[in-house]
matplotlib code that plots the C-alpha trace (Angstrom):
import matplotlib.pyplot as plt

x = [26.8, 26.0, 23.7, 21.7, 21.4, 20.2, 17.5, 16.5, 16.2, 14.0, 11.9, 11.4, 9.3, 6.7, 3.4, 0.4, -3.0, -5.5, -9.1, -9.8, -10.7, -9.6, -11.1, -8.7, -6.7, -6.8, -8.1, -8.1, -10.9, -14.1, -17.1, -18.2, -19.4, -22.7, -21.0, -22.0, -19.7, -17.1, -14.7, -11.9, -8.7, -5.7, -4.5, -2.5, -1.6, -0.6, 1.3, 0.4, 1.6, 0.7, -2.3, -2.2, -4.7, -5.7, -7.4, -8.7, -11.5, -14.4, -15.0, -18.7, -17.9, -19.3, -16.7, -16.6, -17.1, -15.4, -17.3, -15.4, -17.7, -15.9, -12.5, -13.0, -10.8, -10.1, -7.7, -5.7, -3.2, -1.9, -2.5, -4.9, -8.0, -9.7, -12.1, -14.3, -14.0, -16.4, -15.9, -13.7, -13.8, -15.9, -15.2, -18.1, -16.4, -14.5, -16.4, -14.6, -14.4, -16.6, -18.2, -17.8, -14.0, -12.1, -8.7, -5.5, -4.8, -2.2, -2.9, 0.0, 0.5, 2.2, 2.5, -0.5, -2.8, -3.8, -3.6, -5.4, -3.9, -6.6, -7.1, -10.3, -9.7, -7.3, -8.9, -6.5, -4.9, -6.1, -6.0, -8.2, -7.1, -8.7, -7.6, -8.0, -7.0, -10.6, -11.7, -13.9, -11.9, -12.5, -11.7, -8.6, -8.7, -12.4, -12.7, -8.8, -6.7, -2.9, -2.0, -3.9, -3.9, -2.9, 0.5, 1.3, -0.3, 1.4, 2.5, -0.7, -4.5, -4.4, -1.2, -2.1, -3.4, -2.0, -0.3, 2.1, 3.9, 7.1, 8.5, 12.1, 15.0, 17.8, 21.4, 21.5, 19.0, 16.2, 12.9, 11.5, 8.0, 7.5, 4.7, 5.3, 2.4, 1.8, 0.6, 3.2, 5.1, 6.6, 6.5, 7.6, 6.7, 8.0, 5.4, 4.9, 4.9, 1.1, 1.2, -1.8, 0.2, 3.5, 6.7, 8.0, 10.7, 11.9, 11.1, 9.1, 6.2, 4.0, 2.7, 2.6, 4.5, 7.6, 7.7, 7.3, 10.3, 9.8, 11.7, 13.5, 14.0, 17.1, 17.6, 13.9, 13.4, 11.0, 8.6, 8.9, 7.8, 6.5, 2.8, 1.2, 0.9, 4.0, 4.8, 7.8, 9.5, 13.0, 15.2, 19.1, 19.2, 18.0, 14.9, 12.7, 10.1, 7.7, 5.0, 2.6, 4.5, 3.1, -0.4, -1.7, 0.1, 2.8, 4.6, 8.1, 10.8, 13.6, 16.2, 17.8, 20.2, 18.1, 14.5, 15.2, 16.9, 17.7, 16.0, 17.8, 15.4, 15.8, 13.2, 9.4, 8.3, 4.9, 3.6, 0.6, -2.3, -4.7, -7.9, -7.4, -5.6, -4.3, -2.4, -1.4, 1.5, 1.7, 4.5, 5.1, 7.2, 5.3, 6.4, 9.9, 8.8, 8.0, 4.5, 3.4, -0.6, -2.0, -5.1, -6.6, -10.1, -9.9, -13.7, -16.3, -18.1, -14.6, -12.9, -10.7, -13.4, -14.3, -11.1, -9.8, -7.0, -4.5, -1.5, 1.7, 5.4, 7.9, 11.3, 14.9, 18.1, 21.3, 22.1, 18.7, 17.1, 13.5, 12.5, 10.0, 6.8, 3.5, -0.1, -1.0, -4.4, -3.0, -1.5, -0.2, -2.1, -3.7, -2.4, -1.0, -1.3, -0.1, -3.1, -1.4, -2.8, -3.5, -2.0, 1.1, 1.9, 4.2, 1.1, 0.0, -2.6, -1.5, -3.0, -1.7, -1.2, -3.9, -6.3, -9.0, -12.5, -15.2, -15.7, -14.1, -12.0, -8.7, -10.0, -11.1, -9.1, -9.3, -6.6, -6.8, -6.1, -3.8, -2.1, 1.6, 5.2, 6.0, 8.1, 6.2, 6.2, 6.1, 3.4, 1.2, 0.8, 0.1, -3.8, -5.8, -8.7, -11.1, -15.1, -17.1, -18.6, -21.8, -22.8, -25.9, -26.5, -26.5, -23.5, -21.3, -18.1, -18.4, -15.0, -13.8, -10.1, -8.4, -5.2, -2.9, -1.0, -4.1, -6.2, -10.0, -9.5, -11.2, -11.4, -14.7, -17.1, -17.2, -19.9, -19.0, -15.1, -12.7, -11.2, -9.6, -12.1, -12.7, -16.1, -17.3, -20.9, -20.9, -24.2, -25.4, -24.8, -21.0, -20.7, -22.3, -19.7, -16.8, -17.7, -16.9, -18.5, -15.1, -15.2, -12.8, -11.9, -10.7, -7.0, -7.1, -7.6, -10.2, -12.1, -14.0, -17.8, -18.9, -22.2, -23.3, -23.3, -23.4, -21.8, -19.0, -15.8, -12.4, -10.6, -7.3, -8.1, -4.8, -3.0, -6.0, -8.5, -11.9, -15.1, -16.3, -17.7, -15.9, -12.9, -10.9, -7.7, -7.6, -10.2, -8.6, -6.2, -4.2, -3.3, 0.3, 0.9, 3.3, 5.5, 4.8, 7.8, 8.0, 11.5, 13.1, 16.7, 17.7, 21.3, 21.4, 24.6, 24.2, 24.2, 21.7, 18.3, 16.0, 12.2, 8.9, 5.8, 6.6, 3.7, 3.1, 4.6, 7.2, 8.9, 12.7, 14.6, 17.9, 20.1, 23.2, 25.9, 28.5, 31.0, 31.5, 33.9, 31.4, 33.0, 30.9, 30.7, 28.0, 25.2, 22.5, 18.8, 16.3, 13.1, 9.5, 7.7, 4.5, 2.5, 4.5, 7.1, 11.3, 13.0, 16.7, 20.0, 23.4, 26.7, 29.0, 32.7, 33.8, 32.6, 31.9, 29.6, 27.5, 25.0, 22.6, 20.2, 17.2, 15.1, 15.1, 15.3, 18.6, 19.8, 22.9, 23.8, 26.6, 27.6, 30.2, 31.9, 30.6, 26.9]
y = [0.4, -3.0, -3.5, -0.1, -0.9, -4.6, -3.1, -0.6, -3.1, -5.2, -2.3, -2.1, -5.1, -4.3, -5.5, -3.3, -4.4, -2.1, -1.9, 0.1, -1.0, 1.1, 1.4, -0.1, 2.7, 0.3, 0.6, 4.3, 4.6, 3.4, 5.4, 8.2, 11.4, 10.0, 7.5, 4.8, 2.0, 2.4, -0.1, 1.4, 0.5, 1.7, 4.4, 7.5, 10.4, 13.4, 15.9, 19.4, 21.6, 20.6, 18.1, 14.7, 14.1, 10.5, 9.5, 6.2, 4.0, 3.4, -0.5, -1.7, -5.0, -9.0, -11.5, -12.3, -9.1, -5.5, -2.4, 1.1, 3.6, 6.7, 7.9, 9.4, 12.0, 12.1, 14.5, 14.6, 16.5, 13.7, 10.5, 9.2, 11.6, 11.4, 13.8, 12.9, 15.5, 13.7, 12.5, 14.6, 12.5, 9.6, 7.1, 8.1, 11.5, 10.1, 9.1, 5.8, 2.5, 1.4, 3.8, 1.3, 0.9, 3.9, 1.9, 3.2, 6.7, 9.2, 13.4, 15.8, 19.3, 21.4, 24.9, 25.6, 23.4, 19.7, 16.9, 13.5, 10.8, 8.0, 5.0, 3.0, -0.9, -1.3, 1.1, 3.8, 6.7, 10.2, 13.2, 15.5, 19.0, 21.4, 24.4, 22.6, 19.3, 18.2, 19.2, 18.8, 17.8, 18.3, 15.9, 17.7, 15.5, 15.2, 11.9, 11.5, 9.9, 10.5, 6.5, 4.8, 0.9, 0.6, 2.1, -1.0, -4.0, -7.0, -7.2, -7.9, -6.4, -5.1, -3.5, 0.3, 1.1, 2.2, 5.5, 7.4, 10.3, 12.2, 15.9, 16.7, 18.8, 16.7, 16.7, 20.0, 21.9, 21.5, 20.3, 16.8, 15.5, 11.6, 9.0, 5.2, 2.7, -0.8, -4.3, -7.0, -4.6, -1.5, 2.0, 5.4, 8.7, 12.2, 14.6, 18.3, 21.4, 21.5, 17.9, 16.7, 15.8, 13.5, 14.8, 13.8, 11.6, 10.8, 14.1, 12.7, 14.9, 11.8, 10.8, 6.8, 3.8, 5.2, 7.7, 4.9, 3.6, 0.0, -0.3, -3.3, -4.7, -6.5, -9.6, -10.0, -13.8, -15.7, -15.8, -12.0, -11.0, -7.4, -7.5, -3.6, -0.6, 1.1, 4.2, 6.4, 7.6, 9.2, 9.1, 10.2, 10.7, 7.1, 6.2, 3.7, 1.9, 0.5, -2.3, -5.3, -8.5, -11.9, -13.1, -13.2, -10.0, -9.2, -5.6, -5.5, -2.7, -1.8, 0.7, 2.8, 6.0, 7.4, 7.2, 5.1, 2.6, 0.1, -1.0, -3.2, -5.6, -5.3, -7.5, -7.7, -4.7, -6.5, -10.2, -11.5, -10.1, -12.0, -10.7, -9.6, -10.9, -7.5, -4.8, -1.2, 0.9, 4.8, 6.0, 9.5, 11.6, 13.6, 15.5, 13.9, 10.0, 8.0, 6.0, 3.3, 3.5, -0.1, -1.8, -4.9, -6.7, -6.2, -4.5, -6.7, -7.8, -7.3, -9.3, -8.8, -6.6, -4.8, -3.6, -1.1, 1.6, 1.2, 3.0, 1.8, 3.7, 2.4, 2.1, 2.0, 0.6, 2.4, 1.0, 2.5, -0.9, -1.1, -3.2, -5.3, -5.2, -6.9, -5.6, -4.1, -3.5, -1.1, 1.3, 4.5, 4.8, 1.5, -0.8, -4.3, -6.9, -10.2, -12.3, -14.4, -16.9, -15.0, -17.9, -18.6, -15.8, -17.7, -19.4, -16.6, -16.8, -17.0, -18.4, -21.1, -21.6, -20.6, -22.9, -22.4, -22.5, -24.4, -21.9, -22.7, -19.5, -19.0, -16.2, -16.0, -18.4, -19.6, -20.5, -22.2, -20.4, -21.9, -21.0, -21.8, -20.1, -17.9, -20.1, -19.7, -16.6, -13.6, -11.7, -14.5, -13.5, -10.0, -9.1, -5.7, -5.4, -3.5, -2.2, -5.0, -5.4, -6.1, -4.5, -3.6, -0.6, -2.6, -1.3, -4.4, -3.8, -5.6, -6.2, -8.2, -9.7, -8.8, -10.4, -7.6, -8.8, -10.7, -7.7, -8.1, -11.7, -11.9, -14.8, -16.1, -18.6, -21.2, -24.1, -23.6, -23.9, -21.0, -20.0, -17.2, -15.9, -13.0, -11.4, -12.3, -11.4, -8.4, -9.8, -9.7, -13.3, -13.0, -9.9, -11.8, -14.6, -12.6, -10.3, -11.0, -9.8, -8.5, -9.5, -7.8, -9.4, -8.0, -9.4, -7.2, -10.4, -10.6, -13.2, -13.2, -14.5, -15.4, -13.0, -15.8, -18.5, -16.8, -18.8, -20.0, -18.4, -18.5, -21.1, -22.6, -26.8, -28.9, -26.2, -24.7, -21.8, -23.5, -22.1, -24.1, -23.2, -20.7, -22.3, -20.1, -21.5, -21.8, -18.7, -15.8, -13.6, -10.6, -8.0, -7.4, -4.2, -4.0, -1.0, 1.4, 3.7, 6.3, 8.2, 11.3, 12.2, 16.0, 17.4, 20.3, 22.9, 20.6, 17.3, 14.7, 15.4, 12.3, 12.9, 11.3, 9.4, 6.4, 4.3, 3.4, 6.1, 5.3, 3.1, 2.2, 2.0, 1.0, 3.8, 3.6, 5.8, 4.4, 6.3, 5.7, 2.6, 1.1, 1.8, 2.3, 5.6, 5.4, 3.0, 3.2, 3.5, 6.5, 6.7, 8.5, 11.1, 10.7, 11.9, 9.2, 11.4, 11.4, 14.4, 13.8, 15.3, 13.5, 15.8, 13.8, 13.7, 14.8, 15.7, 13.3, 10.5, 8.6, 5.8, 6.0, 3.3, 4.1, 0.8, -0.9, 2.2, 3.3, 6.5, 7.9, 11.6, 14.0, 16.1, 19.3, 20.9, 17.9, 18.2]
z = [30.2, 29.0, 32.2, 31.6, 27.8, 28.7, 31.2, 28.6, 25.7, 28.0, 28.6, 24.7, 25.1, 27.6, 27.1, 26.9, 27.4, 25.7, 25.9, 22.6, 18.9, 16.1, 12.8, 10.1, 8.2, 4.7, 2.6, 2.3, -0.2, 1.1, 0.4, -1.7, -0.2, 0.8, 2.7, 0.2, -0.3, -3.1, -4.8, -6.3, -8.2, -10.3, -8.0, -9.5, -7.0, -7.7, -5.0, -5.4, -2.7, 0.6, -0.7, -2.4, -4.9, -5.7, -8.9, -9.2, -11.4, -9.8, -9.9, -10.4, -11.7, -10.8, -10.2, -13.8, -15.5, -15.5, -15.3, -14.3, -15.7, -13.8, -12.5, -8.9, -7.1, -3.5, -1.7, 1.6, 3.5, 5.8, 3.7, 6.7, 6.2, 2.5, 1.1, -1.7, -4.5, -6.9, -10.6, -12.6, -15.7, -17.1, -19.9, -21.6, -22.1, -25.0, -28.0, -28.7, -27.0, -24.2, -21.8, -18.9, -18.9, -17.2, -17.0, -15.2, -15.8, -14.3, -13.6, -14.1, -13.6, -15.9, -16.2, -14.1, -15.8, -15.1, -17.7, -17.1, -19.5, -19.7, -21.6, -22.4, -22.5, -25.1, -27.6, -26.9, -24.9, -24.7, -22.6, -20.7, -19.4, -16.2, -14.5, -11.0, -9.6, -9.2, -12.5, -14.3, -17.1, -20.6, -23.2, -25.3, -28.3, -29.2, -31.4, -31.9, -29.6, -28.3, -29.2, -32.1, -31.1, -34.7, -33.9, -31.7, -34.1, -34.1, -30.4, -28.2, -29.1, -25.4, -25.0, -25.4, -21.6, -18.2, -19.3, -16.8, -17.5, -16.4, -17.0, -16.2, -17.8, -19.8, -19.1, -21.4, -19.4, -22.3, -20.9, -21.7, -21.4, -21.7, -21.6, -20.8, -21.2, -22.2, -21.3, -21.8, -23.7, -22.7, -24.8, -24.6, -26.7, -26.1, -25.5, -27.0, -24.7, -25.4, -23.4, -25.8, -29.2, -29.5, -30.5, -34.2, -33.3, -36.9, -38.4, -41.0, -40.6, -39.8, -36.2, -35.7, -34.8, -35.9, -33.2, -30.5, -28.3, -27.3, -23.7, -22.3, -18.8, -18.5, -16.1, -15.7, -14.7, -16.6, -13.7, -13.2, -16.6, -17.2, -17.4, -17.0, -14.9, -15.2, -12.9, -13.5, -10.2, -9.7, -6.8, -6.4, -9.9, -10.9, -12.5, -10.9, -13.2, -10.8, -12.5, -12.3, -13.2, -14.0, -13.6, -10.5, -10.1, -8.1, -7.8, -9.2, -10.2, -12.3, -12.4, -14.9, -15.5, -18.4, -18.8, -22.1, -20.2, -20.6, -17.0, -15.1, -12.8, -9.3, -7.5, -6.0, -4.1, -3.0, -3.6, -5.0, -3.0, -0.8, -2.4, -6.0, -9.1, -10.1, -8.7, -9.8, -8.2, -7.5, -6.0, -4.3, -2.1, 0.7, 3.4, 3.5, 3.2, 0.1, -0.2, -2.3, -3.3, -4.6, -4.9, -3.3, -3.2, 0.6, 1.6, 2.1, -1.1, -2.7, -5.5, -8.6, -10.2, -6.9, -5.7, -3.1, -3.0, -0.1, 1.3, 3.0, 3.4, 0.9, 2.4, 0.6, 2.1, 2.2, -1.5, -2.7, -2.7, -2.1, 0.8, -0.1, 1.8, 2.4, 2.0, 5.4, 6.8, 9.5, 6.5, 7.9, 11.3, 12.4, 14.9, 15.0, 18.1, 19.0, 20.4, 23.4, 25.5, 29.0, 31.3, 28.8, 26.4, 24.5, 23.1, 20.3, 17.7, 13.8, 10.8, 8.6, 5.0, 2.7, 0.7, -1.8, -0.6, -2.5, -5.1, -8.4, -8.8, -7.0, -4.9, -2.3, -0.2, 3.4, 6.2, 9.6, 12.5, 15.3, 18.6, 19.6, 20.0, 17.3, 14.7, 11.5, 9.6, 11.8, 9.9, 10.5, 14.0, 13.7, 13.8, 13.9, 16.1, 14.5, 15.1, 14.8, 11.4, 13.1, 16.3, 18.5, 20.7, 23.8, 25.7, 24.6, 22.5, 19.4, 17.7, 14.2, 14.1, 10.8, 9.6, 8.8, 6.0, 4.4, 4.5, 4.3, 5.9, 9.5, 12.0, 11.2, 12.5, 10.2, 11.1, 14.8, 13.6, 13.0, 9.8, 8.3, 5.5, 3.3, 3.3, -0.1, 0.1, 2.5, 4.0, 7.5, 8.5, 7.2, 9.3, 12.3, 11.7, 11.8, 14.8, 18.3, 21.9, 23.8, 27.4, 29.8, 33.2, 36.3, 35.8, 32.1, 30.2, 27.4, 25.7, 22.4, 22.0, 18.9, 17.8, 15.5, 18.0, 21.5, 24.5, 21.9, 22.6, 20.8, 22.6, 22.4, 21.9, 20.8, 19.2, 17.2, 17.7, 18.1, 19.3, 22.6, 25.7, 27.8, 29.4, 32.2, 31.2, 27.3, 26.3, 28.0, 25.9, 26.2, 23.2, 22.9, 20.8, 18.0, 18.2, 15.2, 14.2, 11.7, 12.1, 10.3, 10.5, 9.8, 9.6, 11.5, 13.1, 16.2, 14.8, 13.6, 14.8, 14.9, 15.2, 14.4, 15.5, 18.0, 19.1, 22.1, 24.3, 26.3, 24.3, 23.6, 20.0, 19.3, 18.2, 16.5, 14.4, 12.1, 9.9, 6.5, 6.9, 9.1, 12.6, 15.6, 16.7, 19.1, 19.9, 22.4, 23.0, 22.8, 24.4, 23.0, 24.8, 26.4, 23.5, 21.3, 19.9, 19.4, 19.3, 19.8, 18.7, 18.4, 17.8, 15.7, 16.6, 13.1, 9.8, 7.1, 6.0, 8.3, 8.5, 11.2, 12.2, 14.2, 15.2, 11.6, 9.7, 8.2, 6.9, 5.0, 5.9, 5.7, 8.5, 8.4, 5.5, 3.4, 4.1]

ax = plt.figure().add_subplot(projection="3d")
ax.plot(x, y, z, "-o")
ax.set_aspect("equal")
plt.show()
């Protein structure tokens, strides 16, 4: 058994050489219905039957000024392919505040109607209503507001923003409706059944600041203070509060047994992004999995006021703790590679520590590109080979090379040297500097020739990647595909059914079954089919609780009479 297992595990690391390039999955919002580039921010997703509706603010700002005139809507049935649904709401639909500040919002379905809770800069919160998820949404309160800034006066002048809404039954079976919001401070109110008015909390017949509850997050360190962008989510009877912390913003979370808290700080979900100084979480369950939707400045020409919405799977450990993740260019459907020297595959391309460019602002940043054994942070070795940002119809294969967890950063011809840089200006010249002609040789190796400097190739020179004339020894590379695995576990009468996508096909995943005391009942490997799918059923030896591990994924399940 040990010998067989060893052989199978060795097969798990087979090298695949692929002559393909794929479009990056993230950002998921790139264009409008006419194919024009769109910048988007502050995602809010709504699951409605078999469809996810995604509502975002449209970014039209400059690096130094914010401009968000419209809310946009997209829809998807698989979270990969997104359809533009138009402009369901505008900042100008509300006769107060600025007409260019469609800040963070959330749409919720309630008793057959759709409610768009929105804010305009820090001038208050209101709500619009529609009979359909795509609108148009109609301002429900006219010149009035759901939340007046004066009700939270004395805190910070910009704290009435970023509403998130939750509906559920309390412990007595009574339906309750809540709205949470706030920058620097976190507030909660109950909503009436009409969803457009606030419950008179103290029964004095007056709606004002006295009806607002200020929430607390216990145990939050001074370097992770609550900033903004709250999002309420519930899992296994526990409330999860996701939020943006600090500035520049990372995403953090806290938990509570009651929506009123107190909330316990649990940690960071996603660190500070590489291309945006802000972030905003939206968390949903869809078809058996949980997803985090967020924003970056990854698109060409993007920055802190020209952001782009992205999505990644959000995973939890066996104790319900969120497993930290990084922003990812491959999202749900892309492919990550190691780029290894053909003659010595231990030598792999990676990038070093980021440094500011010559610009005065923090973003964008740049990094040097190196080659060597994998000793640095493993994510720094992962690349996505995407369609060239610049290309000609001459039969050649044009590609760009993007850092997977520094989305929007590409290997770049920088004055005939190589750096990892963001596309700040979306110009033709920058596109050429970030595009290479992919040459394929009889032995399956490849080389990358600069479009901007013809005759110059990505080459390993003294542990760095440089642009030089072609070298047979140092300019040839292979692509080593990194396995993507998305398993599910279903309890059936026969046992535990493990299924899901496993790319590439023909690979092996470790499969382990432990009882509730941690004792191993089974350990082995399972192999994906020719179409990249796993479908395997294991029959447990006795009823009870089990911990199942498939690759790096863990599941808590019950089988038998206790299921």
